[in-house]
Structure formats: structure tokens, C-alpha cells
PyMOL Python script that loads the backbone (N, CA, C, O; Angstrom):
from pymol import cmd

cmd.read_pdbstr("""\
ATOM      1  N   MET A   1      44.184  96.813 -98.779  1.00  0.00           N
ATOM      2  CA  MET A   1      45.270  95.929 -99.145  1.00  0.00           C
ATOM      3  C   MET A   1      46.253  96.674-100.046  1.00  0.00           C
ATOM      4  O   MET A   1      45.874  97.558-100.814  1.00  0.00           O
ATOM      5  N   ALA A   2      47.488  96.304 -99.933  1.00  0.00           N
ATOM      6  CA  ALA A   2      48.540  96.871-100.771  1.00  0.00           C
ATOM      7  C   ALA A   2      48.863  95.901-101.901  1.00  0.00           C
ATOM      8  O   ALA A   2      48.422  94.752-101.886  1.00  0.00           O
ATOM      9  N   GLU A   3      49.634  96.368-102.880  1.00  0.00           N
ATOM     10  CA  GLU A   3      50.067  95.524-103.985  1.00  0.00           C
ATOM     11  C   GLU A   3      51.538  95.153-103.793  1.00  0.00           C
ATOM     12  O   GLU A   3      52.362  95.989-103.422  1.00  0.00           O
ATOM     13  N   PHE A   4      51.847  93.888-104.052  1.00  0.00           N
ATOM     14  CA  PHE A   4      53.210  93.393-103.900  1.00  0.00           C
ATOM     15  C   PHE A   4      53.627  92.663-105.164  1.00  0.00           C
ATOM     16  O   PHE A   4      52.851  91.916-105.759  1.00  0.00           O
ATOM     17  N   LEU A   5      54.877  92.897-105.561  1.00  0.00           N
ATOM     18  CA  LEU A   5      55.446  92.238-106.717  1.00  0.00           C
ATOM     19  C   LEU A   5      56.414  91.171-106.241  1.00  0.00           C
ATOM     20  O   LEU A   5      57.396  91.465-105.559  1.00  0.00           O
ATOM     21  N   GLY A   6      56.127  89.925-106.607  1.00  0.00           N
ATOM     22  CA  GLY A   6      57.043  88.827-106.330  1.00  0.00           C
ATOM     23  C   GLY A   6      58.021  88.718-107.488  1.00  0.00           C
ATOM     24  O   GLY A   6      57.618  88.703-108.651  1.00  0.00           O
ATOM     25  N   ILE A   7      59.305  88.643-107.167  1.00  0.00           N
ATOM     26  CA  ILE A   7      60.351  88.592-108.189  1.00  0.00           C
ATOM     27  C   ILE A   7      60.990  87.209-108.144  1.00  0.00           C
ATOM     28  O   ILE A   7      61.409  86.738-107.087  1.00  0.00           O
ATOM     29  N   HIS A   8      61.056  86.573-109.301  1.00  0.00           N
ATOM     30  CA  HIS A   8      61.543  85.195-109.399  1.00  0.00           C
ATOM     31  C   HIS A   8      62.610  85.084-110.478  1.00  0.00           C
ATOM     32  O   HIS A   8      62.436  85.613-111.577  1.00  0.00           O
ATOM     33  N   LYS A   9      63.711  84.403-110.177  1.00  0.00           N
ATOM     34  CA  LYS A   9      64.691  84.031-111.200  1.00  0.00           C
ATOM     35  C   LYS A   9      64.333  82.621-111.643  1.00  0.00           C
ATOM     36  O   LYS A   9      64.143  81.726-110.819  1.00  0.00           O
ATOM     37  N   LEU A  10      64.245  82.439-112.938  1.00  0.00           N
ATOM     38  CA  LEU A  10      63.888  81.126-113.469  1.00  0.00           C
ATOM     39  C   LEU A  10      65.140  80.305-113.755  1.00  0.00           C
ATOM     40  O   LEU A  10      66.144  80.822-114.244  1.00  0.00           O
ATOM     41  N   ASP A  11      65.058  79.040-113.445  1.00  0.00           N
ATOM     42  CA  ASP A  11      66.109  78.104-113.797  1.00  0.00           C
ATOM     43  C   ASP A  11      66.186  78.032-115.323  1.00  0.00           C
ATOM     44  O   ASP A  11      65.150  78.109-115.984  1.00  0.00           O
ATOM     45  N   PRO A  12      67.371  77.886-115.896  1.00  0.00           N
ATOM     46  CA  PRO A  12      67.483  77.822-117.362  1.00  0.00           C
ATOM     47  C   PRO A  12      66.665  76.700-118.004  1.00  0.00           C
ATOM     48  O   PRO A  12      66.333  76.781-119.187  1.00  0.00           O
ATOM     49  N   SER A  13      66.341  75.672-117.252  1.00  0.00           N
ATOM     50  CA  SER A  13      65.561  74.565-117.809  1.00  0.00           C
ATOM     51  C   SER A  13      64.043  74.792-117.700  1.00  0.00           C
ATOM     52  O   SER A  13      63.265  73.938-118.124  1.00  0.00           O
ATOM     53  N   THR A  14      63.617  75.930-117.137  1.00  0.00           N
ATOM     54  CA  THR A  14      62.194  76.213-116.973  1.00  0.00           C
ATOM     55  C   THR A  14      61.493  76.316-118.322  1.00  0.00           C
ATOM     56  O   THR A  14      61.978  76.970-119.245  1.00  0.00           O
ATOM     57  N   THR A  15      60.351  75.662-118.415  1.00  0.00           N
ATOM     58  CA  THR A  15      59.513  75.758-119.621  1.00  0.00           C
ATOM     59  C   THR A  15      58.348  76.700-119.350  1.00  0.00           C
ATOM     60  O   THR A  15      58.091  77.077-118.207  1.00  0.00           O
ATOM     61  N   GLU A  16      57.653  77.072-120.410  1.00  0.00           N
ATOM     62  CA  GLU A  16      56.467  77.911-120.245  1.00  0.00           C
ATOM     63  C   GLU A  16      55.443  77.203-119.356  1.00  0.00           C
ATOM     64  O   GLU A  16      54.818  77.834-118.504  1.00  0.00           O
ATOM     65  N   GLN A  17      55.274  75.905-119.552  1.00  0.00           N
ATOM     66  CA  GLN A  17      54.317  75.149-118.736  1.00  0.00           C
ATOM     67  C   GLN A  17      54.748  75.130-117.273  1.00  0.00           C
ATOM     68  O   GLN A  17      53.899  75.193-116.384  1.00  0.00           O
ATOM     69  N   ASP A  18      56.050  75.046-117.008  1.00  0.00           N
ATOM     70  CA  ASP A  18      56.553  75.113-115.626  1.00  0.00           C
ATOM     71  C   ASP A  18      56.152  76.436-114.980  1.00  0.00           C
ATOM     72  O   ASP A  18      55.730  76.466-113.824  1.00  0.00           O
ATOM     73  N   ALA A  19      56.286  77.532-115.732  1.00  0.00           N
ATOM     74  CA  ALA A  19      55.935  78.859-115.210  1.00  0.00           C
ATOM     75  C   ALA A  19      54.442  78.929-114.891  1.00  0.00           C
ATOM     76  O   ALA A  19      54.048  79.441-113.844  1.00  0.00           O
ATOM     77  N   VAL A  20      53.624  78.417-115.794  1.00  0.00           N
ATOM     78  CA  VAL A  20      52.170  78.413-115.580  1.00  0.00           C
ATOM     79  C   VAL A  20      51.821  77.558-114.363  1.00  0.00           C
ATOM     80  O   VAL A  20      51.041  77.978-113.508  1.00  0.00           O
ATOM     81  N   ASN A  21      52.393  76.373-114.288  1.00  0.00           N
ATOM     82  CA  ASN A  21      52.111  75.480-113.160  1.00  0.00           C
ATOM     83  C   ASN A  21      52.557  76.102-111.838  1.00  0.00           C
ATOM     84  O   ASN A  21      51.840  76.020-110.841  1.00  0.00           O
ATOM     85  N   GLY A  22      53.732  76.720-111.825  1.00  0.00           N
ATOM     86  CA  GLY A  22      54.231  77.353-110.613  1.00  0.00           C
ATOM     87  C   GLY A  22      53.311  78.453-110.122  1.00  0.00           C
ATOM     88  O   GLY A  22      53.034  78.555-108.927  1.00  0.00           O
ATOM     89  N   PHE A  23      52.830  79.290-111.061  1.00  0.00           N
ATOM     90  CA  PHE A  23      51.914  80.358-110.656  1.00  0.00           C
ATOM     91  C   PHE A  23      50.610  79.777-110.129  1.00  0.00           C
ATOM     92  O   PHE A  23      50.054  80.290-109.158  1.00  0.00           O
ATOM     93  N   ASN A  24      50.118  78.724-110.748  1.00  0.00           N
ATOM     94  CA  ASN A  24      48.870  78.112-110.284  1.00  0.00           C
ATOM     95  C   ASN A  24      49.010  77.535-108.874  1.00  0.00           C
ATOM     96  O   ASN A  24      48.087  77.656-108.068  1.00  0.00           O
ATOM     97  N   VAL A  25      50.142  76.915-108.568  1.00  0.00           N
ATOM     98  CA  VAL A  25      50.379  76.394-107.219  1.00  0.00           C
ATOM     99  C   VAL A  25      50.443  77.552-106.223  1.00  0.00           C
ATOM    100  O   VAL A  25      49.854  77.487-105.145  1.00  0.00           O
ATOM    101  N   TYR A  26      51.163  78.610-106.594  1.00  0.00           N
ATOM    102  CA  TYR A  26      51.245  79.795-105.729  1.00  0.00           C
ATOM    103  C   TYR A  26      49.856  80.398-105.525  1.00  0.00           C
ATOM    104  O   TYR A  26      49.472  80.729-104.403  1.00  0.00           O
ATOM    105  N   LYS A  27      49.112  80.535-106.618  1.00  0.00           N
ATOM    106  CA  LYS A  27      47.791  81.158-106.552  1.00  0.00           C
ATOM    107  C   LYS A  27      46.875  80.413-105.576  1.00  0.00           C
ATOM    108  O   LYS A  27      46.161  81.036-104.791  1.00  0.00           O
ATOM    109  N   GLU A  28      46.900  79.099-105.629  1.00  0.00           N
ATOM    110  CA  GLU A  28      46.079  78.294-104.728  1.00  0.00           C
ATOM    111  C   GLU A  28      46.464  78.545-103.263  1.00  0.00           C
ATOM    112  O   GLU A  28      45.596  78.719-102.407  1.00  0.00           O
ATOM    113  N   ALA A  29      47.766  78.561-102.988  1.00  0.00           N
ATOM    114  CA  ALA A  29      48.235  78.808-101.619  1.00  0.00           C
ATOM    115  C   ALA A  29      47.853  80.212-101.153  1.00  0.00           C
ATOM    116  O   ALA A  29      47.422  80.400-100.015  1.00  0.00           O
ATOM    117  N   ALA A  30      48.014  81.191-102.037  1.00  0.00           N
ATOM    118  CA  ALA A  30      47.695  82.576-101.687  1.00  0.00           C
ATOM    119  C   ALA A  30      46.203  82.746-101.398  1.00  0.00           C
ATOM    120  O   ALA A  30      45.829  83.412-100.433  1.00  0.00           O
ATOM    121  N   LEU A  31      45.363  82.152-102.221  1.00  0.00           N
ATOM    122  CA  LEU A  31      43.913  82.256-102.014  1.00  0.00           C
ATOM    123  C   LEU A  31      43.499  81.633-100.682  1.00  0.00           C
ATOM    124  O   LEU A  31      42.622  82.160 -99.996  1.00  0.00           O
ATOM    125  N   LYS A  32      44.126  80.514-100.314  1.00  0.00           N
ATOM    126  CA  LYS A  32      43.819  79.870 -99.034  1.00  0.00           C
ATOM    127  C   LYS A  32      44.162  80.779 -97.858  1.00  0.00           C
ATOM    128  O   LYS A  32      43.558  80.677 -96.790  1.00  0.00           O
ATOM    129  N   MET A  33      45.134  81.667 -98.058  1.00  0.00           N
ATOM    130  CA  MET A  33      45.551  82.595 -97.004  1.00  0.00           C
ATOM    131  C   MET A  33      44.744  83.895 -97.027  1.00  0.00           C
ATOM    132  O   MET A  33      44.963  84.772 -96.191  1.00  0.00           O
ATOM    133  N   GLY A  34      43.818  84.025 -97.973  1.00  0.00           N
ATOM    134  CA  GLY A  34      43.011  85.236 -98.063  1.00  0.00           C
ATOM    135  C   GLY A  34      43.669  86.351 -98.864  1.00  0.00           C
ATOM    136  O   GLY A  34      43.207  87.492 -98.835  1.00  0.00           O
ATOM    137  N   LEU A  35      44.749  86.029 -99.582  1.00  0.00           N
ATOM    138  CA  LEU A  35      45.407  87.013-100.435  1.00  0.00           C
ATOM    139  C   LEU A  35      44.710  87.041-101.788  1.00  0.00           C
ATOM    140  O   LEU A  35      43.898  86.170-102.098  1.00  0.00           O
ATOM    141  N   LYS A  36      45.033  88.046-102.586  1.00  0.00           N
ATOM    142  CA  LYS A  36      44.416  88.180-103.907  1.00  0.00           C
ATOM    143  C   LYS A  36      45.494  88.177-104.993  1.00  0.00           C
ATOM    144  O   LYS A  36      45.941  89.238-105.428  1.00  0.00           O
ATOM    145  N   PRO A  37      45.912  86.979-105.431  1.00  0.00           N
ATOM    146  CA  PRO A  37      46.877  86.923-106.527  1.00  0.00           C
ATOM    147  C   PRO A  37      46.211  87.438-107.803  1.00  0.00           C
ATOM    148  O   PRO A  37      45.100  87.024-108.135  1.00  0.00           O
ATOM    149  N   GLN A  38      46.885  88.332-108.515  1.00  0.00           N
ATOM    150  CA  GLN A  38      46.287  88.962-109.694  1.00  0.00           C
ATOM    151  C   GLN A  38      46.718  88.297-110.994  1.00  0.00           C
ATOM    152  O   GLN A  38      45.886  87.780-111.738  1.00  0.00           O
ATOM    153  N   HIS A  39      48.005  88.312-111.262  1.00  0.00           N
ATOM    154  CA  HIS A  39      48.526  87.731-112.498  1.00  0.00           C
ATOM    155  C   HIS A  39      50.047  87.656-112.406  1.00  0.00           C
ATOM    156  O   HIS A  39      50.659  88.149-111.458  1.00  0.00           O
ATOM    157  N   ALA A  40      50.631  87.031-113.408  1.00  0.00           N
ATOM    158  CA  ALA A  40      52.089  86.922-113.466  1.00  0.00           C
ATOM    159  C   ALA A  40      52.561  87.253-114.874  1.00  0.00           C
ATOM    160  O   ALA A  40      51.839  87.061-115.852  1.00  0.00           O
ATOM    161  N   HIS A  41      53.779  87.751-114.954  1.00  0.00           N
ATOM    162  CA  HIS A  41      54.454  88.004-116.224  1.00  0.00           C
ATOM    163  C   HIS A  41      55.763  87.245-116.171  1.00  0.00           C
ATOM    164  O   HIS A  41      56.391  87.166-115.115  1.00  0.00           O
ATOM    165  N   PHE A  42      56.185  86.685-117.297  1.00  0.00           N
ATOM    166  CA  PHE A  42      57.462  85.977-117.284  1.00  0.00           C
ATOM    167  C   PHE A  42      58.121  86.046-118.645  1.00  0.00           C
ATOM    168  O   PHE A  42      57.468  86.237-119.670  1.00  0.00           O
ATOM    169  N   SER A  43      59.440  85.883-118.627  1.00  0.00           N
ATOM    170  CA  SER A  43      60.231  85.789-119.845  1.00  0.00           C
ATOM    171  C   SER A  43      61.180  84.619-119.680  1.00  0.00           C
ATOM    172  O   SER A  43      62.143  84.693-118.917  1.00  0.00           O
ATOM    173  N   ILE A  44      60.909  83.547-120.391  1.00  0.00           N
ATOM    174  CA  ILE A  44      61.801  82.394-120.355  1.00  0.00           C
ATOM    175  C   ILE A  44      63.171  82.831-120.876  1.00  0.00           C
ATOM    176  O   ILE A  44      64.203  82.454-120.321  1.00  0.00           O
ATOM    177  N   GLU A  45      63.172  83.626-121.942  1.00  0.00           N
ATOM    178  CA  GLU A  45      64.416  84.098-122.559  1.00  0.00           C
ATOM    179  C   GLU A  45      65.293  84.864-121.569  1.00  0.00           C
ATOM    180  O   GLU A  45      66.505  84.650-121.534  1.00  0.00           O
ATOM    181  N   LYS A  46      64.713  85.738-120.779  1.00  0.00           N
ATOM    182  CA  LYS A  46      65.473  86.548-119.821  1.00  0.00           C
ATOM    183  C   LYS A  46      65.620  85.864-118.465  1.00  0.00           C
ATOM    184  O   LYS A  46      66.450  86.273-117.653  1.00  0.00           O
ATOM    185  N   GLY A  47      64.817  84.820-118.210  1.00  0.00           N
ATOM    186  CA  GLY A  47      64.955  84.064-116.975  1.00  0.00           C
ATOM    187  C   GLY A  47      64.345  84.700-115.740  1.00  0.00           C
ATOM    188  O   GLY A  47      64.811  84.472-114.623  1.00  0.00           O
ATOM    189  N   PHE A  48      63.299  85.502-115.937  1.00  0.00           N
ATOM    190  CA  PHE A  48      62.637  86.140-114.807  1.00  0.00           C
ATOM    191  C   PHE A  48      61.129  85.984-114.894  1.00  0.00           C
ATOM    192  O   PHE A  48      60.558  85.863-115.978  1.00  0.00           O
ATOM    193  N   ALA A  49      60.497  85.989-113.726  1.00  0.00           N
ATOM    194  CA  ALA A  49      59.034  86.012-113.635  1.00  0.00           C
ATOM    195  C   ALA A  49      58.654  86.981-112.530  1.00  0.00           C
ATOM    196  O   ALA A  49      59.397  87.160-111.566  1.00  0.00           O
ATOM    197  N   TYR A  50      57.503  87.597-112.675  1.00  0.00           N
ATOM    198  CA  TYR A  50      57.004  88.569-111.705  1.00  0.00           C
ATOM    199  C   TYR A  50      55.523  88.277-111.480  1.00  0.00           C
ATOM    200  O   TYR A  50      54.765  88.101-112.434  1.00  0.00           O
ATOM    201  N   CYS A  51      55.119  88.228-110.220  1.00  0.00           N
ATOM    202  CA  CYS A  51      53.700  88.025-109.933  1.00  0.00           C
ATOM    203  C   CYS A  51      53.190  89.179-109.086  1.00  0.00           C
ATOM    204  O   CYS A  51      53.911  89.714-108.243  1.00  0.00           O
ATOM    205  N   LEU A  52      51.956  89.550-109.316  1.00  0.00           N
ATOM    206  CA  LEU A  52      51.330  90.652-108.596  1.00  0.00           C
ATOM    207  C   LEU A  52      50.267  90.091-107.664  1.00  0.00           C
ATOM    208  O   LEU A  52      49.416  89.302-108.073  1.00  0.00           O
ATOM    209  N   THR A  53      50.328  90.512-106.398  1.00  0.00           N
ATOM    210  CA  THR A  53      49.394  90.022-105.391  1.00  0.00           C
ATOM    211  C   THR A  53      48.943  91.170-104.506  1.00  0.00           C
ATOM    212  O   THR A  53      49.750  92.014-104.116  1.00  0.00           O
ATOM    213  N   GLU A  54      47.660  91.203-104.189  1.00  0.00           N
ATOM    214  CA  GLU A  54      47.152  92.128-103.179  1.00  0.00           C
ATOM    215  C   GLU A  54      47.202  91.410-101.833  1.00  0.00           C
ATOM    216  O   GLU A  54      46.707  90.292-101.692  1.00  0.00           O
ATOM    217  N   ALA A  55      47.807  92.072-100.849  1.00  0.00           N
ATOM    218  CA  ALA A  55      47.958  91.488 -99.512  1.00  0.00           C
ATOM    219  C   ALA A  55      48.162  92.621 -98.514  1.00  0.00           C
ATOM    220  O   ALA A  55      48.322  93.780 -98.898  1.00  0.00           O
ATOM    221  N   THR A  56      48.156  92.276 -97.240  1.00  0.00           N
ATOM    222  CA  THR A  56      48.393  93.300 -96.225  1.00  0.00           C
ATOM    223  C   THR A  56      49.862  93.441 -95.875  1.00  0.00           C
ATOM    224  O   THR A  56      50.258  94.439 -95.273  1.00  0.00           O
ATOM    225  N   SER A  57      50.700  92.436 -96.251  1.00  0.00           N
ATOM    226  CA  SER A  57      52.130  92.553 -95.949  1.00  0.00           C
ATOM    227  C   SER A  57      52.962  91.707 -96.917  1.00  0.00           C
ATOM    228  O   SER A  57      52.483  90.738 -97.506  1.00  0.00           O
ATOM    229  N   ALA A  58      54.208  92.109 -97.053  1.00  0.00           N
ATOM    230  CA  ALA A  58      55.143  91.338 -97.875  1.00  0.00           C
ATOM    231  C   ALA A  58      55.374  89.968 -97.257  1.00  0.00           C
ATOM    232  O   ALA A  58      55.575  88.988 -97.975  1.00  0.00           O
ATOM    233  N   GLU A  59      55.347  89.893 -95.938  1.00  0.00           N
ATOM    234  CA  GLU A  59      55.573  88.611 -95.266  1.00  0.00           C
ATOM    235  C   GLU A  59      54.499  87.597 -95.627  1.00  0.00           C
ATOM    236  O   GLU A  59      54.799  86.412 -95.772  1.00  0.00           O
ATOM    237  N   GLU A  60      53.259  88.036 -95.774  1.00  0.00           N
ATOM    238  CA  GLU A  60      52.189  87.128 -96.213  1.00  0.00           C
ATOM    239  C   GLU A  60      52.489  86.569 -97.603  1.00  0.00           C
ATOM    240  O   GLU A  60      52.293  85.380 -97.856  1.00  0.00           O
ATOM    241  N   VAL A  61      52.960  87.421 -98.487  1.00  0.00           N
ATOM    242  CA  VAL A  61      53.274  86.994 -99.850  1.00  0.00           C
ATOM    243  C   VAL A  61      54.428  85.993 -99.821  1.00  0.00           C
ATOM    244  O   VAL A  61      54.397  84.983-100.523  1.00  0.00           O
ATOM    245  N   ARG A  62      55.441  86.275 -99.010  1.00  0.00           N
ATOM    246  CA  ARG A  62      56.562  85.335 -98.875  1.00  0.00           C
ATOM    247  C   ARG A  62      56.074  83.975 -98.380  1.00  0.00           C
ATOM    248  O   ARG A  62      56.471  82.934 -98.904  1.00  0.00           O
ATOM    249  N   LYS A  63      55.219  83.996 -97.377  1.00  0.00           N
ATOM    250  CA  LYS A  63      54.720  82.741 -96.809  1.00  0.00           C
ATOM    251  C   LYS A  63      53.921  81.945 -97.844  1.00  0.00           C
ATOM    252  O   LYS A  63      54.038  80.721 -97.896  1.00  0.00           O
ATOM    253  N   ALA A  64      53.127  82.609 -98.654  1.00  0.00           N
ATOM    254  CA  ALA A  64      52.333  81.925 -99.678  1.00  0.00           C
ATOM    255  C   ALA A  64      53.224  81.274-100.736  1.00  0.00           C
ATOM    256  O   ALA A  64      52.831  80.280-101.347  1.00  0.00           O
ATOM    257  N   HIS A  65      54.413  81.821-100.956  1.00  0.00           N
ATOM    258  CA  HIS A  65      55.333  81.256-101.939  1.00  0.00           C
ATOM    259  C   HIS A  65      56.043  80.006-101.422  1.00  0.00           C
ATOM    260  O   HIS A  65      56.526  79.203-102.220  1.00  0.00           O
ATOM    261  N   GLU A  66      56.114  79.828-100.107  1.00  0.00           N
ATOM    262  CA  GLU A  66      56.827  78.682 -99.535  1.00  0.00           C
ATOM    263  C   GLU A  66      56.247  77.382-100.070  1.00  0.00           C
ATOM    264  O   GLU A  66      55.041  77.154 -99.985  1.00  0.00           O
ATOM    265  N   GLY A  67      57.092  76.541-100.613  1.00  0.00           N
ATOM    266  CA  GLY A  67      56.655  75.263-101.150  1.00  0.00           C
ATOM    267  C   GLY A  67      55.981  75.352-102.506  1.00  0.00           C
ATOM    268  O   GLY A  67      55.573  74.332-103.060  1.00  0.00           O
ATOM    269  N   ALA A  68      55.858  76.553-103.049  1.00  0.00           N
ATOM    270  CA  ALA A  68      55.193  76.712-104.341  1.00  0.00           C
ATOM    271  C   ALA A  68      56.188  77.076-105.438  1.00  0.00           C
ATOM    272  O   ALA A  68      56.328  76.360-106.429  1.00  0.00           O
ATOM    273  N   VAL A  69      56.868  78.187-105.247  1.00  0.00           N
ATOM    274  CA  VAL A  69      57.757  78.740-106.271  1.00  0.00           C
ATOM    275  C   VAL A  69      58.922  79.430-105.579  1.00  0.00           C
ATOM    276  O   VAL A  69      58.731  80.122-104.580  1.00  0.00           O
ATOM    277  N   ALA A  70      60.131  79.244-106.106  1.00  0.00           N
ATOM    278  CA  ALA A  70      61.298  79.938-105.547  1.00  0.00           C
ATOM    279  C   ALA A  70      61.122  81.445-105.712  1.00  0.00           C
ATOM    280  O   ALA A  70      60.663  81.917-106.751  1.00  0.00           O
ATOM    281  N   LEU A  71      61.489  82.181-104.687  1.00  0.00           N
ATOM    282  CA  LEU A  71      61.245  83.621-104.635  1.00  0.00           C
ATOM    283  C   LEU A  71      62.546  84.353-104.349  1.00  0.00           C
ATOM    284  O   LEU A  71      63.255  84.022-103.398  1.00  0.00           O
ATOM    285  N   GLU A  72      62.860  85.346-105.170  1.00  0.00           N
ATOM    286  CA  GLU A  72      64.053  86.177-104.943  1.00  0.00           C
ATOM    287  C   GLU A  72      63.748  87.308-103.971  1.00  0.00           C
ATOM    288  O   GLU A  72      64.515  87.566-103.043  1.00  0.00           O
ATOM    289  N   ASP A  73      62.621  87.980-104.190  1.00  0.00           N
ATOM    290  CA  ASP A  73      62.287  89.136-103.368  1.00  0.00           C
ATOM    291  C   ASP A  73      60.807  89.465-103.513  1.00  0.00           C
ATOM    292  O   ASP A  73      60.141  89.018-104.447  1.00  0.00           O
ATOM    293  N   VAL A  74      60.311  90.253-102.572  1.00  0.00           N
ATOM    294  CA  VAL A  74      58.947  90.786-102.633  1.00  0.00           C
ATOM    295  C   VAL A  74      59.050  92.269-102.346  1.00  0.00           C
ATOM    296  O   VAL A  74      59.661  92.666-101.354  1.00  0.00           O
ATOM    297  N   VAL A  75      58.463  93.098-103.200  1.00  0.00           N
ATOM    298  CA  VAL A  75      58.488  94.535-102.986  1.00  0.00           C
ATOM    299  C   VAL A  75      57.074  95.106-103.074  1.00  0.00           C
ATOM    300  O   VAL A  75      56.280  94.709-103.927  1.00  0.00           O
ATOM    301  N   GLU A  76      56.777  96.041-102.181  1.00  0.00           N
ATOM    302  CA  GLU A  76      55.496  96.731-102.265  1.00  0.00           C
ATOM    303  C   GLU A  76      55.582  97.720-103.405  1.00  0.00           C
ATOM    304  O   GLU A  76      56.575  98.435-103.548  1.00  0.00           O
ATOM    305  N   ILE A  77      54.535  97.759-104.221  1.00  0.00           N
ATOM    306  CA  ILE A  77      54.532  98.643-105.378  1.00  0.00           C
ATOM    307  C   ILE A  77      53.265  99.494-105.397  1.00  0.00           C
ATOM    308  O   ILE A  77      52.284  99.191-104.718  1.00  0.00           O
ATOM    309  N   LYS A  78      53.305 100.534-106.166  1.00  0.00           N
ATOM    310  CA  LYS A  78      52.144 101.388-106.431  1.00  0.00           C
ATOM    311  C   LYS A  78      51.872 101.322-107.931  1.00  0.00           C
ATOM    312  O   LYS A  78      52.801 101.192-108.728  1.00  0.00           O
ATOM    313  N   THR A  79      50.620 101.411-108.308  1.00  0.00           N
ATOM    314  CA  THR A  79      50.228 101.356-109.710  1.00  0.00           C
ATOM    315  C   THR A  79      49.820 102.742-110.194  1.00  0.00           C
ATOM    316  O   THR A  79      49.068 103.450-109.524  1.00  0.00           O
ATOM    317  N   ILE A  80      50.315 103.113-111.341  1.00  0.00           N
ATOM    318  CA  ILE A  80      49.934 104.368-111.987  1.00  0.00           C
ATOM    319  C   ILE A  80      48.988 104.003-113.125  1.00  0.00           C
ATOM    320  O   ILE A  80      49.317 103.169-113.968  1.00  0.00           O
ATOM    321  N   THR A  81      47.826 104.622-113.147  1.00  0.00           N
ATOM    322  CA  THR A  81      46.880 104.360-114.240  1.00  0.00           C
ATOM    323  C   THR A  81      46.570 105.614-115.000  1.00  0.00           C
ATOM    324  O   THR A  81      45.793 105.581-115.954  1.00  0.00           O
TER     325      THR A  81
END
""", "prot")
cmd.dss("prot")
cmd.show_as("cartoon", "prot")
cmd.util.cbc("prot")
cmd.orient("prot")
């Protein structure tokens, strides 16, 4: 599986709880599809959120976001440790 970063622009009215709830809805959908959602990072102040998911394609990640959380883009990434 590859790693994909979901990029989200947050509405100015988004709260921290909204971000948590949105990721949880996405996570449930992704798990049902056999994907491996890892975690999310967000900044209410800057208006962005990023989620990391292991999947076989960006299209799978896009599909898991449908009906869960608005998505700007999905990019395949590599991790340096």
C-alpha cells in the first residue's frame, strides 16, 4: 500500500470538534473500504487539515471522502524517517 495525503480547506466557521467529527466520519468510511486511515493534522487558525491514509490508489481515498469531508486534493507521498 502507498501513503496518501488528503488536503482539506476548512470553512472559517469550523470548530475543533467539527474537525474531529469529520475525520471520524472519514475514518469509518475508509475502514469499510479496506483502507488504513492513520491520523489527521489541522490548524483552525490557518484553515487547513491534512489526513494520512494507506491505500492502493488516490481514487480510493477520494471515494472514501465522498459524503464525509470536503476534499481539495489527494497526493501520494513518501515518508522519510
